[in-house]
C-alpha positions in Angstrom: 64.2 16.9 21.9 60.7 17.7 21.4 58.1 15.3 18.7 58.7 17.5 16.0 62.8 17.4 16.1 62.8 13.7 16.7 59.9 12.8 13.6 63.3 14.9 11.6 66.2 13.2 13.0 64.8 9.5 12.8 63.7 10.5 8.9 67.3 11.9 8.6 69.0 9.0 10.4 66.8 6.0 8.4 67.3 8.1 5.4 71.2 8.2 5.2 71.3 4.5 6.4 72.8 2.2 4.3 71.8 -0.8 7.2 69.0 -1.3 9.4 69.6 0.8 12.2 69.5 -0.7 16.0 66.8 0.5 18.0 69.2 1.1 21.0 71.0 3.4 18.5 67.4 5.8 17.5 66.5 5.5 21.4 69.9 7.8 21.9 69.9 9.6 18.9 66.5 10.9 19.9 67.0 11.0 23.6 63.6 8.7 24.4 62.6 6.0 25.6 61.2 2.4 23.7 58.0 3.3 23.8 58.3 7.0 22.8 60.4 5.6 19.6 57.7 3.4 18.6 55.3 5.9 18.8 57.3 7.8 16.7 57.9 5.4 14.1 54.3 4.6 13.4 53.6 8.3 12.9 56.3 8.5 11.0 55.0 5.1 8.6 51.5 5.2 9.1 50.7 9.4 9.1 53.4 10.8 6.5 53.8 7.8 4.8 57.1 6.8 5.5 58.2 3.1 3.4 59.7 2.1 7.2 60.4 -1.6 7.6 61.4 -3.8 10.6 64.3 -5.9 10.5 64.4 -9.0 12.8 67.2 -10.9 14.2 68.6 -11.0 17.8 68.2 -6.9 18.2 65.2 -4.7 17.1 66.0 -2.3 13.9 64.2 0.1 10.9 65.6 1.2 7.9 63.4 2.6 4.8 62.6 -0.1 2.2 65.3 0.0 -0.7 64.5 1.9 -3.5 61.5 3.6 -1.9 63.4 5.3 0.8 65.7 7.3 -1.5 62.5 8.6 -3.3 60.5 9.5 -0.1 60.8 13.0 1.2 58.7 14.1 4.1 55.8 16.3 3.0 56.3 20.2 4.0 59.0 22.2 5.2 61.1 20.1 8.3 63.8 21.9 9.8 65.3 22.0 13.4 64.9 25.0 15.8 68.5 25.7 15.2 67.9 25.4 11.2 65.0 27.6 11.2 66.6 29.8 13.6 69.8 30.5 11.1 67.3 31.0 8.2 65.4 33.5 10.0 69.0 35.3 10.9 69.6 34.8 6.9 66.1 36.5 6.1 66.8 38.9 8.7 70.3 40.3 7.2 68.8 40.1 3.7 66.2 42.3 4.8 68.1 44.8 6.7 70.9 45.2 4.3 68.8 45.6 1.4 65.6 47.3 2.8 62.3 47.0 0.4 63.8 45.1 -2.4 63.1 41.6 -1.0 61.1 42.5 1.7 57.4 41.9 0.6 58.8 39.0 -1.2 60.1 37.3 1.4 57.4 38.7 4.1 55.6 35.2 3.9 58.8 33.1 3.9 59.5 35.0 7.3 56.0 34.5 8.7 56.2 30.8 8.4 59.5 30.5 9.8 58.5 32.9 13.0 55.3 30.9 13.1 57.4 27.0 12.9 59.8 28.5 16.2 56.9 29.7 18.0 55.4 26.4 18.0 58.6 24.7 18.8 59.1 27.3 21.4 55.7 26.8 23.2 54.2 30.2 21.7 56.8 32.3 22.7 57.9 35.7 20.9 61.1 36.0 19.0 63.7 38.3 20.3 64.4 39.5 16.7 65.9 42.5 17.7 69.0 40.1 19.0 70.1 39.8 15.6 71.8 43.1 14.5 72.6 44.0 11.1 75.0 47.1 10.5 75.3 47.8 6.0 78.5 49.7 5.5 79.1 52.0 2.4 75.9 50.7 1.3 74.3 53.1 -1.6 71.0 54.0 -2.0 69.2 51.7 -5.1 66.5 52.1 -7.4 64.6 49.5 -6.0 62.6 48.8 -9.5 65.9 48.9 -11.6 67.3 46.3 -9.2 64.4 43.8 -9.9 64.5 44.5 -14.2 67.8 43.7 -14.0 67.9 41.0 -11.7 64.6 39.3 -14.0 67.0 40.2 -17.0 70.0 37.9 -15.5 67.9 35.1 -14.8 65.6 35.1 -18.1 68.7 35.7 -20.2 66.9 38.6 -22.0 69.3 41.7 -23.1 68.7 44.7 -21.1 69.1 48.7 -21.9 69.6 51.2 -19.6 71.0 54.8 -18.8 74.2 54.6 -16.9 76.1 57.9 -15.1 79.6 56.7 -14.3 81.1 57.4 -11.4 84.8 58.5 -12.0 83.6 60.5 -14.8 80.2 61.9 -14.1 79.7 61.0 -18.0 76.4 59.5 -19.2 75.6 57.0 -21.3 72.9 54.4 -22.9 74.2 51.0 -22.9 72.6 47.6 -24.5 74.0 44.6 -22.9 73.6 40.9 -22.7 73.9 40.5 -18.6 75.7 37.8 -17.2 75.8 37.7 -13.4 74.6 39.8 -10.2 77.1 40.3 -7.9 76.9 41.6 -4.5 80.1 43.2 -3.2 80.6 45.3 0.2 76.9 45.8 0.6 76.5 46.9 -3.1 75.4 45.4 -6.3 77.4 45.6 -9.8 76.0 43.8 -12.8 78.4 42.0 -15.1 77.9 42.3 -18.5 78.7 41.6 -22.5 78.8 45.6 -23.3 77.1 45.1 -27.5 78.8 48.5 -28.1 82.2 48.3 -26.5 82.2 44.3 -27.5 83.6 43.6 -24.3 83.0 42.4 -20.7 82.1 45.2 -18.3 81.1 45.5 -14.8 78.7 48.3 -13.6 77.1 49.4 -10.1 73.3 48.7 -10.3 73.0 52.2 -8.1 74.2 54.3 -11.1 71.7 52.9 -13.5 68.5 54.3 -14.4 65.7 54.0 -17.4 66.4 50.0 -17.9 64.2 48.0 -20.0 64.5 44.3 -20.5 64.5 43.9 -23.9 62.8 40.6 -25.9 66.5 39.6 -27.5 68.1 37.0 -26.0 71.1 37.6 -24.1 74.5 36.4 -25.5 76.2 33.8 -22.9 79.6 34.1 -22.2 81.3 31.3 -20.3 82.4 30.8 -16.4 85.6 30.9 -16.8 85.9 33.9 -19.6 83.6 35.6 -17.2 86.3 34.7 -13.9 89.6 35.4 -15.9 88.5 39.1 -16.9 86.4 39.6 -13.9 86.9 38.1 -11.0 91.1 37.4 -11.2 92.6 40.6 -9.9 91.7 42.2 -6.5 88.3 43.9 -5.9 85.5 45.0 -8.3 87.7 45.6 -11.0 88.0 44.4 -14.1 90.8 43.0 -15.9 93.8 40.2 -16.1 96.1 41.0 -13.6 98.7 43.2 -14.4 101.3 42.0 -11.4 101.1 40.5 -7.7 101.4 42.9 -4.7 103.6 42.3 -2.0 102.0 44.2 1.5 103.6 43.7 5.1 101.2 44.2 8.2 102.5 44.9 11.5 102.2 42.1 14.6 99.3 44.1 15.5 97.4 44.3 12.3 98.4 40.6 11.2 95.8 39.3 14.0 93.2 40.7 11.9 94.6 40.3 8.3 95.8 36.4 8.5 92.1 35.3 9.1 90.7 37.8 6.4 89.9 37.0 2.9 91.2 39.4 0.4 91.2 37.4 -3.2 90.8 33.5 -3.8 94.3 33.3 -5.1 96.3 35.0 -1.8 99.0 34.2 -0.2 99.6 34.6 3.6 102.8 34.0 5.3 103.9 34.6 9.1 107.0 36.3 9.6 110.0 35.6 11.8 109.5 38.9 13.8 105.6 38.6 14.2 104.3 40.7 11.0 102.3 38.9 8.2 103.2 39.1 4.7 100.3 39.3 2.2 100.4 38.5 -1.7 97.7 39.0 -4.0 97.2 39.8 -7.7 95.7 43.1 -9.0 95.0 45.0 -11.8 94.0 48.5 -11.3 95.6 49.6 -7.6 92.7 52.3 -6.9 91.0 49.8 -4.3 93.7 47.7 -3.3 95.5 51.2 -2.3 92.4 52.2 -0.3 92.1 49.2 1.3 95.5 49.4 2.1 95.5 52.7 3.7 92.7 51.8 6.5 95.4 50.1 8.3 97.5 53.4 8.3 101.0 53.0 10.0 100.4 48.8 10.5 100.4 48.3 7.0 103.7 49.2 4.1 103.6 48.3 0.4 106.5 46.5 -0.5 106.1 45.4 -4.3 106.0 45.9 -7.0 107.8 49.5 -7.2 105.4 51.1 -8.9 102.5 50.4 -6.5 104.7 51.2 -3.9 105.6 54.9 -5.3 102.3 55.5 -6.0 101.2 54.6 -2.1 103.6 56.9 -1.3 102.2 59.8 -3.3 98.6 59.2 -1.8 100.4 59.4 1.8 102.3 62.1 1.2 99.1 64.2 -0.4 97.1 62.9 2.7 99.5 64.5 5.0 99.6 67.7 3.1 95.9 68.1 3.6 97.1 68.4 7.6 99.8 71.2 6.6 97.2 74.4 6.3 96.4 75.4 9.7 
C-alpha cells in the first residue's frame, strides 16, 4: 500500500471509529511499521489539518476529536486506486455508449482520474483499451436536443418540441412539463406531463427535434404517480398493468433468465423438471413478446390466453416468411 492509500485508509478508519483505534490495529490495516504509522499520523494532522488526538493508556491509540472529526474531510479528491479505476471504467462506459453527448464535459474529469492513477502507478500508461463497451440497439441522438431536454428536466422548465412518432410516423408539436429522463436499453426517453393531452406520456428523445426550453415553470407530478403509470408495467410502454404474464423457459435458457432482471415486481420459480417460470405485469404486450421471441423454442407463453394467442400469431407470421421459395 503506497502512502496516498495509507493516508486515505487512516482517515476512513478514524472517521468511522466510535472509540480510539489501537496502534496495533492501525499498523495491521495500513500494512506498515510503527515508525511509518507515526509519520502518516503526523502528515494527516499537521499537513492536512485532521483533528487527531492521542489516547493514552496501556496501549497507544488515536481518534478524531469529538465534534471536529464528524465535520472534517480530506481536501481535494481522495480515492483508492481501485475506486479510481472503477470511476475510469464508468467514464469509459458513458463516453462510448453516448459519444459526444457528455464527452466534452467529462474530459477534465477523465484527465484528472488518469493523472491520479498514473501517480499511483509510478507514471505507467493506463491500458484503456482493456475496457470494452459494445452498445446494442443504440439510435442516433441529436446532441443539442439532448442537452436542451436534460437542462429543462433539471431546471424544472416547460419544454416545446417537434415529435415524429415511430409507430405511426405522424408529426406533432408538443408542449410538456418534463418529469424525468430515462436511459433504457442504450436509448433515452423523456417522461412528461403532456399539456395538450393532459396526461403522462413518454417520448423517445431520438425522435425529437426543434426543442426549446420555455420560461414557464414545469408542473411537477409526484414520484408515486410517475411510477404507477410509467414504471409499473413491463418495458418502456406506459400504463397501469392489465394482466400478469407467465412464461416458462427451458432448463437451458433458465441458466440465463433466472439471473436476469425483467421487472421490479417479477416472480420467478424453478420447476421440478429444471425449467424456470417467470411472472411479471404488463400493459402493452408488444415489447414483452419481442423479448420472449428471442429465446425461440426455449420459451413458452403460458398465460394469459390472449397473450399466448398473440404469440402464436407472431410465430405463424414469422414462419410464413420462410414458406416462400
